C-alpha positions, 0 to 999 in steps of 0.5 A, a space after each residue: 654143072 653149070 648151064 655154060 653162062 661166064 661172068 663177065 663183069 660186075 658193078 657195085 652202085 653206092 647203094 649196094 646194087 650189084 649189075 652182073 654181066 654174063 655171056 654164053 660160052 657158046 657166044 664167046 667161042 663163036 666170037 659173038 658174045 652176047 650180054 646177060 644182065 643179072 642185077 642184086 637188089 639190097 633192100 635194108 630193114 626200113 620200116 620194121 622190114 627184114 632186110 633182103 636182097 632180090 636178084 632181078 633175072 633176065 629170060 632172053 637176050 633182047 626181046 621182041 615186045 618193042 616197048 618204046 622206052 625199053 633198051 633191051 627192047 631196042 635190041 631185038 630179041 636175040 635168044 631165049 634163055 633156058 631154063 639152066 641158064 635162068 637158073 644159074 644167074 640165081 645160083 650165081 647171085 647167092 654164091 655172090 652173097 656167101 659171107 654177105 650179111 644178107 642172103 637172096 631171099 626173092 627173086 623178080 624175072 624182070 631183067 632182059 626180055 619178056 619171060 612170057 615170050 619165053 614161057 617154057 623156059 620160065 615155068 622150068 626154071 621156077 620149079 627148078 628154084 622152087 624144088 626142095 634141096 640143100 643147095 641153092 635153090 628152094 624158094 617158096 614160091 611165094 617169093 618170085 614174081 614173074 612180071 609181064 607186058 600183058 601177054 593173056 594167053 600166057 598169064 593165064 597159063 602161069 597162074 593154072 601151072 605155078 604159083 609164083 606171083 604174077 606182076 603186070 607191068 602197066 606203064 600207063 593208064 589210058 589205053 591209047 598212051 600203054 598202046 603208043 608205048 607198049 605194043 603189046 597192048 594193041 592185042 591184050 589190052 587193058 
């Protein structure tokens, strides 16, 4: 059973990074396809680290945060992804890595969208991805990182409901500069 995503395009860079483009089958059928981007990021064994692949997943199509430097933010929010659509990105990435030298070991929510603007689906996806199973899920919460521009109430909820990792995207260390490029900083300052 899948969540209704269709892989429509893949592209591989010289360093082994792979971009996967999905579209919702329902949007395709309606003649209004919207892209959902997922990226597989290899990390070699530099400095004694074990080689691995991180999958960067999207939580939304577009984004409502309006960050000045972000193409996804310029799109505006088109749709929230379901927990199933988020999980399906990970499963597709793991399937793509089958037979490759390195498996997907880490997940980052740093793709399209602000994860905490879709926190219910993100928390449900983390729950599914960390549930013991013999299949493509069963990740350690320590191997999952969720990045945010700083939606404070949702950050507090996240800290209570999961042990996954939290990353705060600063983009600037001075309040005035950050407020100019990350509008959410006007509500939730550093």
